N, C-alpha and C positions, 0 to 999 in steps of 0.2 A: 504493500500500500504506500509505503514511503516514497518509492520510486515514481509514483503517479502524482505526487503532490509537488506543488511549487513552493520553494523555500525562499523566504525573504528575510534578510538580516538587516536590522535597523541599527545604525550607530547612534550613540548619544551625541547630542549637539554640543559643540564646544562652548565654553563660558564666553569667549569673545563674540561668538555668533549670537548667543542669547542676549548679551549686553547690547549689541548693535540693534537687535530687533526691539528690545525694550525701550531704547532711546528713541527710535522711530515712533513707537506707540505713544510714548510720553509726550513727544513734541506734537504729534497730530491731535492728541486729546487734551492738550493744554495742562498736562500734569508736570509739576515741578518736582524733580527728583535728582538728588546728587549722584555723581558717578559712583561714589562709594556704596550708596544704598542699592544701586542697580547691580553692582558687582556681588553684593551680599545676596540679593534675590537670585541672581544667576547661579551662585554656588549652592544655595538652598534647593534649587530646582533639580540638581544632580542630573543635568543633561536632558530634561524634559521641558520643551518650549511651552507646552500647555500648562504645566505647573508654574512656570515662571510668570506667565501672563496672569494666571489666577492669583498669584501672590501680589503682583503689581496692582491688580484690581482691588484686592483686599486692603492694601495700604492706601490706595488712592481714595477709597470710600470714606476716609476720615476727613477729606476735604482740605487737608493741610499739606504743606510742603514735605516731601518724603526725604528726611535726612537719615544718615547712618544710625544715629542714636534712636530715632523713632522706629526705623526698620528693625533694629535689634530688639527693642522692647516688644513690638507687636509680634515678631516672629519667634520670640523667646530665645534669641541667641546671645543676648547680652550676658556678660559674666556677672552674675548676681552675688550679693554678699553671702547667700546661702552656699554657693559653690566654694567661695573663699573660706567660709567657716568650716565646711566639711573637709577641705584640704588641710586646714590647720589641724583638725582633729586626726586626720589620717597620719600626718607627719609626726605629731606629738603622741600618737597612739592613745588618745583619750576616747575610749569607747562611749562613756556617758554623753560627752559633748557631741560626738558624731551622731548618736541616736537622737538626741534632742534636736539637732539641726535638721535631720531627715523628717522627723515628726512635725516640727514647726513649719517646715516648708510645705508638706503635704496637707497639714491641717488648715493652712492658709489658702488652700485651693490649688496648690501646685500639682501639675501632672507628673506622676512618677517617671514615665518614659521620657518626657521632655527634660526633667531634672537630670536623669541619667545621661541624656544626650549632651546637656550643657557641661556636665562633668567631663565627659569624653572630649568635648571640644576644647575645654580648658586644658586638659592633660596633653592634648595634641599641641596646643600652644606652648606648653612647657617643653615638650619634646623638640619642637622647632627651635626654641631658644637654646636648648642644650646642643643643638646641631648647628648653631650659628646663624639662624634665620629669624632674628628678632623683628625684622621689618615686616614679616608676614602677619604679625599681630595687629588686629584692628581695634584693640581695646583702648580705654582711656589711660592717661599717664599714671593715675593712681593705681589702676588695676595692673598696669605693666610693672610697677614697683613691687607689688605683691607677687606677680608671676616670677620676677627675677629672684625674689627671696625663696619661693618654693622650688624653682628650677635648680638653685644651688644645693638644695637638700635632697634631690632625687636624681639618681643616675639614669642613663638612657635605658638600661635593662629594667630597672624598677618602673619607669614610666611606661614601657611597653607592657609590662605585666598589669599595671593599673588600668591601662586603656582596654586590655582584653577583659578584665574583670567587670568594669562598668559598662562596656559595650554589650557584654552578655546580659547584664541586668536590664539594659534598655529593651532587649528582645523579650526577656522573661516577664517584664512588667505587663506586657500586653495580655498574657494568658493567666497571670497569677490571680487567684481569688482574694489574696491579701496584698493590696497595692504596695505596702511598704516593705514587704518581705524580700523581694529581689535586691532592693537598695540596701537593706540591713545586712543581708548576706554578703553583698559586694563590699560593703564597708568593712565588715569583719575580716574578709579575705584580704582587703587592701592593707589593713593593719598588720596582718601576718606577712604580707608581701614586703612591707617596708621595715620589718623587723630584721635586725642583723642576725645571722646564723650564730647559734651557740657554739663557742669554741670549747671542745672537750680536751682537757690536758691529760696527757698520759702520765700514769703514776711513775714516779722515779724508780729506777731499777737499782 
């Protein structure tokens, strides 16, 4: 049966192509949008022009000029104090503080999947910093200072482990009957990940 079917492979649209199309749409519809905000929309669309247009419409519906800060807030990509607080708890290995941060965020109406994605995005930013790509960060100056502080305390290997842990939590949160559970488990695993291995000294002979 496969031999009788036509097979079409569709490639993802590049970020530059999406940005160019969004600029045309914004100009034709009188939407004021900064280049940085359009780049963020294009990245969030992950190669889908339809998703990019939908996000632009969502932001334009506010009737305000679309700035990077506004786009980050609406799309939930801004680095929040919740993410910074949780990372402080991970690095300091303070379980009570980490659990409090998770529960406070979710009790305030935060979406567990989106929170996990924000954490992953933040960790990716730390990874880029450690790899010498600080200019890739789109965060504010204050957040960048926090990022530099956290990046100095986490090696590339540990950051890769943390990204895997919280990325898994983002997927698990969709199916979990207990919204906080995947994040709680990821946080506990993250504490273990950042813990130094125990050195066992050999008994003197």
